mmCIF entry with sequence, helices, sheets and N, C-alpha, C, O atoms, coordinates in Angstrom:
data_MODEL
# 
_entry.id   MODEL 
# 
_entity.id                         1 
_entity.type                       polymer 
_entity.pdbx_number_of_molecules   1 
# 
_entity_poly.entity_id                      1 
_entity_poly.type                           'polypeptide(L)' 
_entity_poly.nstd_linkage                   no 
_entity_poly.nstd_monomer                   no 
_entity_poly.pdbx_seq_one_letter_code       MGNVSLEDIKKLREQLGTGMVDTKNALEEAGGDV 
_entity_poly.pdbx_seq_one_letter_code_can   MGNVSLEDIKKLREQLGTGMVDTKNALEEAGGDV 
_entity_poly.pdbx_strand_id                 A 
# 
loop_
_entity_poly_seq.entity_id 
_entity_poly_seq.num 
_entity_poly_seq.mon_id 
_entity_poly_seq.hetero 
1 1  MET n 
1 2  GLY n 
1 3  ASN n 
1 4  VAL n 
1 5  SER n 
1 6  LEU n 
1 7  GLU n 
1 8  ASP n 
1 9  ILE n 
1 10 LYS n 
1 11 LYS n 
1 12 LEU n 
1 13 ARG n 
1 14 GLU n 
1 15 GLN n 
1 16 LEU n 
1 17 GLY n 
1 18 THR n 
1 19 GLY n 
1 20 MET n 
1 21 VAL n 
1 22 ASP n 
1 23 THR n 
1 24 LYS n 
1 25 ASN n 
1 26 ALA n 
1 27 LEU n 
1 28 GLU n 
1 29 GLU n 
1 30 ALA n 
1 31 GLY n 
1 32 GLY n 
1 33 ASP n 
1 34 VAL n 
# 
_struct_asym.id          A 
_struct_asym.entity_id   1 
# 
loop_
_struct_conf.conf_type_id 
_struct_conf.id 
_struct_conf.pdbx_PDB_helix_id 
_struct_conf.beg_label_comp_id 
_struct_conf.beg_label_asym_id 
_struct_conf.beg_label_seq_id 
_struct_conf.pdbx_beg_PDB_ins_code 
_struct_conf.end_label_comp_id 
_struct_conf.end_label_asym_id 
_struct_conf.end_label_seq_id 
_struct_conf.pdbx_end_PDB_ins_code 
_struct_conf.beg_auth_comp_id 
_struct_conf.beg_auth_asym_id 
_struct_conf.beg_auth_seq_id 
_struct_conf.end_auth_comp_id 
_struct_conf.end_auth_asym_id 
_struct_conf.end_auth_seq_id 
_struct_conf.pdbx_PDB_helix_class 
_struct_conf.details 
_struct_conf.pdbx_PDB_helix_length 
HELX_P HELX_P1 AA1 LEU A 6  ? LEU A 16 ? LEU A 6  LEU A 16 1 ? 11 
HELX_P HELX_P2 AA2 MET A 20 ? GLU A 29 ? MET A 20 GLU A 29 1 ? 10 
# 
_struct_conf_type.id          HELX_P 
_struct_conf_type.criteria    ? 
_struct_conf_type.reference   ? 
# 
loop_
_atom_site.group_PDB 
_atom_site.id 
_atom_site.type_symbol 
_atom_site.label_atom_id 
_atom_site.label_alt_id 
_atom_site.label_comp_id 
_atom_site.label_asym_id 
_atom_site.label_entity_id 
_atom_site.label_seq_id 
_atom_site.pdbx_PDB_ins_code 
_atom_site.Cartn_x 
_atom_site.Cartn_y 
_atom_site.Cartn_z 
_atom_site.occupancy 
_atom_site.B_iso_or_equiv 
_atom_site.pdbx_formal_charge 
_atom_site.auth_seq_id 
_atom_site.auth_comp_id 
_atom_site.auth_asym_id 
_atom_site.auth_atom_id 
_atom_site.pdbx_PDB_model_num 
ATOM 1   N N  . MET A 1 1  ? 104.937 246.437 52.936 1.00 0.00 ? 1  MET A N  1 
ATOM 2   C CA . MET A 1 1  ? 105.521 246.597 51.648 1.00 0.00 ? 1  MET A CA 1 
ATOM 3   C C  . MET A 1 1  ? 105.418 248.103 51.124 1.00 0.00 ? 1  MET A C  1 
ATOM 4   O O  . MET A 1 1  ? 105.969 248.472 50.086 1.00 0.00 ? 1  MET A O  1 
ATOM 5   N N  . GLY A 1 2  ? 104.669 248.921 51.935 1.00 0.00 ? 2  GLY A N  1 
ATOM 6   C CA . GLY A 1 2  ? 104.417 250.233 51.492 1.00 0.00 ? 2  GLY A CA 1 
ATOM 7   C C  . GLY A 1 2  ? 103.551 250.185 50.234 1.00 0.00 ? 2  GLY A C  1 
ATOM 8   O O  . GLY A 1 2  ? 102.569 249.451 50.122 1.00 0.00 ? 2  GLY A O  1 
ATOM 9   N N  . ASN A 1 3  ? 104.016 251.065 49.256 1.00 0.00 ? 3  ASN A N  1 
ATOM 10  C CA . ASN A 1 3  ? 103.151 251.247 48.122 1.00 0.00 ? 3  ASN A CA 1 
ATOM 11  C C  . ASN A 1 3  ? 103.599 250.323 46.936 1.00 0.00 ? 3  ASN A C  1 
ATOM 12  O O  . ASN A 1 3  ? 103.119 250.466 45.811 1.00 0.00 ? 3  ASN A O  1 
ATOM 13  N N  . VAL A 1 4  ? 104.516 249.393 47.226 1.00 0.00 ? 4  VAL A N  1 
ATOM 14  C CA . VAL A 1 4  ? 105.015 248.382 46.189 1.00 0.00 ? 4  VAL A CA 1 
ATOM 15  C C  . VAL A 1 4  ? 104.419 247.083 46.506 1.00 0.00 ? 4  VAL A C  1 
ATOM 16  O O  . VAL A 1 4  ? 104.421 246.530 47.606 1.00 0.00 ? 4  VAL A O  1 
ATOM 17  N N  . SER A 1 5  ? 103.883 246.638 45.352 1.00 0.00 ? 5  SER A N  1 
ATOM 18  C CA . SER A 1 5  ? 103.246 245.184 45.474 1.00 0.00 ? 5  SER A CA 1 
ATOM 19  C C  . SER A 1 5  ? 104.295 244.144 45.374 1.00 0.00 ? 5  SER A C  1 
ATOM 20  O O  . SER A 1 5  ? 105.336 244.324 44.742 1.00 0.00 ? 5  SER A O  1 
ATOM 21  N N  . LEU A 1 6  ? 103.999 243.027 46.023 1.00 0.00 ? 6  LEU A N  1 
ATOM 22  C CA . LEU A 1 6  ? 104.867 241.839 46.041 1.00 0.00 ? 6  LEU A CA 1 
ATOM 23  C C  . LEU A 1 6  ? 105.033 241.388 44.554 1.00 0.00 ? 6  LEU A C  1 
ATOM 24  O O  . LEU A 1 6  ? 106.110 240.919 44.185 1.00 0.00 ? 6  LEU A O  1 
ATOM 25  N N  . GLU A 1 7  ? 103.967 241.526 43.689 1.00 0.00 ? 7  GLU A N  1 
ATOM 26  C CA . GLU A 1 7  ? 103.977 241.051 42.236 1.00 0.00 ? 7  GLU A CA 1 
ATOM 27  C C  . GLU A 1 7  ? 104.999 241.978 41.492 1.00 0.00 ? 7  GLU A C  1 
ATOM 28  O O  . GLU A 1 7  ? 105.771 241.493 40.664 1.00 0.00 ? 7  GLU A O  1 
ATOM 29  N N  . ASP A 1 8  ? 104.998 243.202 41.766 1.00 0.00 ? 8  ASP A N  1 
ATOM 30  C CA . ASP A 1 8  ? 105.859 244.122 41.115 1.00 0.00 ? 8  ASP A CA 1 
ATOM 31  C C  . ASP A 1 8  ? 107.280 243.790 41.414 1.00 0.00 ? 8  ASP A C  1 
ATOM 32  O O  . ASP A 1 8  ? 108.142 243.867 40.538 1.00 0.00 ? 8  ASP A O  1 
ATOM 33  N N  . ILE A 1 9  ? 107.562 243.393 42.734 1.00 0.00 ? 9  ILE A N  1 
ATOM 34  C CA . ILE A 1 9  ? 108.869 242.995 43.123 1.00 0.00 ? 9  ILE A CA 1 
ATOM 35  C C  . ILE A 1 9  ? 109.385 241.696 42.418 1.00 0.00 ? 9  ILE A C  1 
ATOM 36  O O  . ILE A 1 9  ? 110.520 241.584 41.954 1.00 0.00 ? 9  ILE A O  1 
ATOM 37  N N  . LYS A 1 10 ? 108.467 240.775 42.392 1.00 0.00 ? 10 LYS A N  1 
ATOM 38  C CA . LYS A 1 10 ? 108.777 239.452 41.694 1.00 0.00 ? 10 LYS A CA 1 
ATOM 39  C C  . LYS A 1 10 ? 109.047 239.625 40.247 1.00 0.00 ? 10 LYS A C  1 
ATOM 40  O O  . LYS A 1 10 ? 109.931 238.955 39.712 1.00 0.00 ? 10 LYS A O  1 
ATOM 41  N N  . LYS A 1 11 ? 108.279 240.556 39.525 1.00 0.00 ? 11 LYS A N  1 
ATOM 42  C CA . LYS A 1 11 ? 108.485 240.737 38.198 1.00 0.00 ? 11 LYS A CA 1 
ATOM 43  C C  . LYS A 1 11 ? 109.901 241.390 37.924 1.00 0.00 ? 11 LYS A C  1 
ATOM 44  O O  . LYS A 1 11 ? 110.675 240.985 37.057 1.00 0.00 ? 11 LYS A O  1 
ATOM 45  N N  . LEU A 1 12 ? 110.124 242.393 38.725 1.00 0.00 ? 12 LEU A N  1 
ATOM 46  C CA . LEU A 1 12 ? 111.384 243.194 38.395 1.00 0.00 ? 12 LEU A CA 1 
ATOM 47  C C  . LEU A 1 12 ? 112.594 242.235 38.843 1.00 0.00 ? 12 LEU A C  1 
ATOM 48  O O  . LEU A 1 12 ? 113.616 242.272 38.157 1.00 0.00 ? 12 LEU A O  1 
ATOM 49  N N  . ARG A 1 13 ? 112.542 241.457 39.851 1.00 0.00 ? 13 ARG A N  1 
ATOM 50  C CA . ARG A 1 13 ? 113.588 240.493 40.228 1.00 0.00 ? 13 ARG A CA 1 
ATOM 51  C C  . ARG A 1 13 ? 113.819 239.627 39.167 1.00 0.00 ? 13 ARG A C  1 
ATOM 52  O O  . ARG A 1 13 ? 114.991 239.369 38.890 1.00 0.00 ? 13 ARG A O  1 
ATOM 53  N N  . GLU A 1 14 ? 112.806 239.071 38.444 1.00 0.00 ? 14 GLU A N  1 
ATOM 54  C CA . GLU A 1 14 ? 113.029 238.164 37.311 1.00 0.00 ? 14 GLU A CA 1 
ATOM 55  C C  . GLU A 1 14 ? 113.778 238.700 36.214 1.00 0.00 ? 14 GLU A C  1 
ATOM 56  O O  . GLU A 1 14 ? 114.614 238.031 35.607 1.00 0.00 ? 14 GLU A O  1 
ATOM 57  N N  . GLN A 1 15 ? 113.466 240.040 35.911 1.00 0.00 ? 15 GLN A N  1 
ATOM 58  C CA . GLN A 1 15 ? 114.082 240.789 34.836 1.00 0.00 ? 15 GLN A CA 1 
ATOM 59  C C  . GLN A 1 15 ? 115.493 241.221 35.140 1.00 0.00 ? 15 GLN A C  1 
ATOM 60  O O  . GLN A 1 15 ? 116.327 241.278 34.236 1.00 0.00 ? 15 GLN A O  1 
ATOM 61  N N  . LEU A 1 16 ? 115.773 241.515 36.344 1.00 0.00 ? 16 LEU A N  1 
ATOM 62  C CA . LEU A 1 16 ? 117.063 242.151 36.767 1.00 0.00 ? 16 LEU A CA 1 
ATOM 63  C C  . LEU A 1 16 ? 118.000 241.135 37.372 1.00 0.00 ? 16 LEU A C  1 
ATOM 64  O O  . LEU A 1 16 ? 119.211 241.246 37.179 1.00 0.00 ? 16 LEU A O  1 
ATOM 65  N N  . GLY A 1 17 ? 117.474 240.096 38.135 1.00 0.00 ? 17 GLY A N  1 
ATOM 66  C CA . GLY A 1 17 ? 118.261 239.155 38.869 1.00 0.00 ? 17 GLY A CA 1 
ATOM 67  C C  . GLY A 1 17 ? 118.798 239.742 40.127 1.00 0.00 ? 17 GLY A C  1 
ATOM 68  O O  . GLY A 1 17 ? 119.821 239.280 40.634 1.00 0.00 ? 17 GLY A O  1 
ATOM 69  N N  . THR A 1 18 ? 118.084 240.844 40.706 1.00 0.00 ? 18 THR A N  1 
ATOM 70  C CA . THR A 1 18 ? 118.489 241.373 41.819 1.00 0.00 ? 18 THR A CA 1 
ATOM 71  C C  . THR A 1 18 ? 117.888 240.785 43.131 1.00 0.00 ? 18 THR A C  1 
ATOM 72  O O  . THR A 1 18 ? 116.950 239.991 43.061 1.00 0.00 ? 18 THR A O  1 
ATOM 73  N N  . GLY A 1 19 ? 118.371 241.131 44.220 1.00 0.00 ? 19 GLY A N  1 
ATOM 74  C CA . GLY A 1 19 ? 117.914 240.593 45.543 1.00 0.00 ? 19 GLY A CA 1 
ATOM 75  C C  . GLY A 1 19 ? 116.536 241.284 45.947 1.00 0.00 ? 19 GLY A C  1 
ATOM 76  O O  . GLY A 1 19 ? 116.185 242.350 45.442 1.00 0.00 ? 19 GLY A O  1 
ATOM 77  N N  . MET A 1 20 ? 115.830 240.641 46.836 1.00 0.00 ? 20 MET A N  1 
ATOM 78  C CA . MET A 1 20 ? 114.566 241.076 47.203 1.00 0.00 ? 20 MET A CA 1 
ATOM 79  C C  . MET A 1 20 ? 114.525 242.521 47.805 1.00 0.00 ? 20 MET A C  1 
ATOM 80  O O  . MET A 1 20 ? 113.711 243.376 47.458 1.00 0.00 ? 20 MET A O  1 
ATOM 81  N N  . VAL A 1 21 ? 115.432 242.678 48.682 1.00 0.00 ? 21 VAL A N  1 
ATOM 82  C CA . VAL A 1 21 ? 115.563 244.065 49.380 1.00 0.00 ? 21 VAL A CA 1 
ATOM 83  C C  . VAL A 1 21 ? 115.989 245.055 48.442 1.00 0.00 ? 21 VAL A C  1 
ATOM 84  O O  . VAL A 1 21 ? 115.418 246.146 48.459 1.00 0.00 ? 21 VAL A O  1 
ATOM 85  N N  . ASP A 1 22 ? 116.960 244.822 47.581 1.00 0.00 ? 22 ASP A N  1 
ATOM 86  C CA . ASP A 1 22 ? 117.558 245.751 46.653 1.00 0.00 ? 22 ASP A CA 1 
ATOM 87  C C  . ASP A 1 22 ? 116.357 246.203 45.690 1.00 0.00 ? 22 ASP A C  1 
ATOM 88  O O  . ASP A 1 22 ? 116.173 247.378 45.374 1.00 0.00 ? 22 ASP A O  1 
ATOM 89  N N  . THR A 1 23 ? 115.600 245.184 45.283 1.00 0.00 ? 23 THR A N  1 
ATOM 90  C CA . THR A 1 23 ? 114.493 245.389 44.345 1.00 0.00 ? 23 THR A CA 1 
ATOM 91  C C  . THR A 1 23 ? 113.375 246.343 44.983 1.00 0.00 ? 23 THR A C  1 
ATOM 92  O O  . THR A 1 23 ? 112.882 247.311 44.405 1.00 0.00 ? 23 THR A O  1 
ATOM 93  N N  . LYS A 1 24 ? 113.092 245.947 46.145 1.00 0.00 ? 24 LYS A N  1 
ATOM 94  C CA . LYS A 1 24 ? 111.981 246.674 46.876 1.00 0.00 ? 24 LYS A CA 1 
ATOM 95  C C  . LYS A 1 24 ? 112.479 248.078 47.130 1.00 0.00 ? 24 LYS A C  1 
ATOM 96  O O  . LYS A 1 24 ? 111.741 249.028 46.867 1.00 0.00 ? 24 LYS A O  1 
ATOM 97  N N  . ASN A 1 25 ? 113.634 248.256 47.603 1.00 0.00 ? 25 ASN A N  1 
ATOM 98  C CA . ASN A 1 25 ? 114.132 249.717 47.671 1.00 0.00 ? 25 ASN A CA 1 
ATOM 99  C C  . ASN A 1 25 ? 114.226 250.464 46.388 1.00 0.00 ? 25 ASN A C  1 
ATOM 100 O O  . ASN A 1 25 ? 114.000 251.674 46.409 1.00 0.00 ? 25 ASN A O  1 
ATOM 101 N N  . ALA A 1 26 ? 114.514 249.910 45.346 1.00 0.00 ? 26 ALA A N  1 
ATOM 102 C CA . ALA A 1 26 ? 114.622 250.673 44.067 1.00 0.00 ? 26 ALA A CA 1 
ATOM 103 C C  . ALA A 1 26 ? 113.128 250.920 43.622 1.00 0.00 ? 26 ALA A C  1 
ATOM 104 O O  . ALA A 1 26 ? 112.830 252.028 43.178 1.00 0.00 ? 26 ALA A O  1 
ATOM 105 N N  . LEU A 1 27 ? 112.240 249.988 43.719 1.00 0.00 ? 27 LEU A N  1 
ATOM 106 C CA . LEU A 1 27 ? 110.858 250.273 43.468 1.00 0.00 ? 27 LEU A CA 1 
ATOM 107 C C  . LEU A 1 27 ? 110.206 251.491 44.282 1.00 0.00 ? 27 LEU A C  1 
ATOM 108 O O  . LEU A 1 27 ? 109.522 252.393 43.796 1.00 0.00 ? 27 LEU A O  1 
ATOM 109 N N  . GLU A 1 28 ? 110.581 251.315 45.688 1.00 0.00 ? 28 GLU A N  1 
ATOM 110 C CA . GLU A 1 28 ? 110.081 252.503 46.496 1.00 0.00 ? 28 GLU A CA 1 
ATOM 111 C C  . GLU A 1 28 ? 110.616 253.756 46.054 1.00 0.00 ? 28 GLU A C  1 
ATOM 112 O O  . GLU A 1 28 ? 109.833 254.700 45.951 1.00 0.00 ? 28 GLU A O  1 
ATOM 113 N N  . GLU A 1 29 ? 111.978 253.936 45.741 1.00 0.00 ? 29 GLU A N  1 
ATOM 114 C CA . GLU A 1 29 ? 112.555 255.131 45.294 1.00 0.00 ? 29 GLU A CA 1 
ATOM 115 C C  . GLU A 1 29 ? 111.981 255.685 44.125 1.00 0.00 ? 29 GLU A C  1 
ATOM 116 O O  . GLU A 1 29 ? 111.894 256.901 43.951 1.00 0.00 ? 29 GLU A O  1 
ATOM 117 N N  . ALA A 1 30 ? 111.545 254.748 43.234 1.00 0.00 ? 30 ALA A N  1 
ATOM 118 C CA . ALA A 1 30 ? 110.856 255.064 41.873 1.00 0.00 ? 30 ALA A CA 1 
ATOM 119 C C  . ALA A 1 30 ? 109.425 255.289 41.983 1.00 0.00 ? 30 ALA A C  1 
ATOM 120 O O  . ALA A 1 30 ? 108.744 255.432 40.968 1.00 0.00 ? 30 ALA A O  1 
ATOM 121 N N  . GLY A 1 31 ? 108.912 255.331 43.181 1.00 0.00 ? 31 GLY A N  1 
ATOM 122 C CA . GLY A 1 31 ? 107.499 255.393 43.416 1.00 0.00 ? 31 GLY A CA 1 
ATOM 123 C C  . GLY A 1 31 ? 106.586 254.249 42.769 1.00 0.00 ? 31 GLY A C  1 
ATOM 124 O O  . GLY A 1 31 ? 105.454 254.463 42.335 1.00 0.00 ? 31 GLY A O  1 
ATOM 125 N N  . GLY A 1 32 ? 107.168 253.117 42.764 1.00 0.00 ? 32 GLY A N  1 
ATOM 126 C CA . GLY A 1 32 ? 106.441 251.993 42.268 1.00 0.00 ? 32 GLY A CA 1 
ATOM 127 C C  . GLY A 1 32 ? 106.453 251.957 40.757 1.00 0.00 ? 32 GLY A C  1 
ATOM 128 O O  . GLY A 1 32 ? 105.822 251.041 40.231 1.00 0.00 ? 32 GLY A O  1 
ATOM 129 N N  . ASP A 1 33 ? 107.085 252.829 39.982 1.00 0.00 ? 33 ASP A N  1 
ATOM 130 C CA . ASP A 1 33 ? 107.105 252.986 38.564 1.00 0.00 ? 33 ASP A CA 1 
ATOM 131 C C  . ASP A 1 33 ? 108.025 251.831 38.033 1.00 0.00 ? 33 ASP A C  1 
ATOM 132 O O  . ASP A 1 33 ? 109.246 251.928 38.154 1.00 0.00 ? 33 ASP A O  1 
ATOM 133 N N  . VAL A 1 34 ? 107.492 250.832 37.496 1.00 0.00 ? 34 VAL A N  1 
ATOM 134 C CA . VAL A 1 34 ? 108.398 249.711 36.826 1.00 0.00 ? 34 VAL A CA 1 
ATOM 135 C C  . VAL A 1 34 ? 108.837 250.235 35.518 1.00 0.00 ? 34 VAL A C  1 
ATOM 136 O O  . VAL A 1 34 ? 109.558 249.554 34.790 1.00 0.00 ? 34 VAL A O  1 
# 
């Protein structure tokens, strides 16, 4: 997962309704900053 935690991905997915891969990629691009 790199520097992005699974919990952060789950939280953001719930908020945005995006897919797992898209959410993970967005978080990695943002440096994990939710």
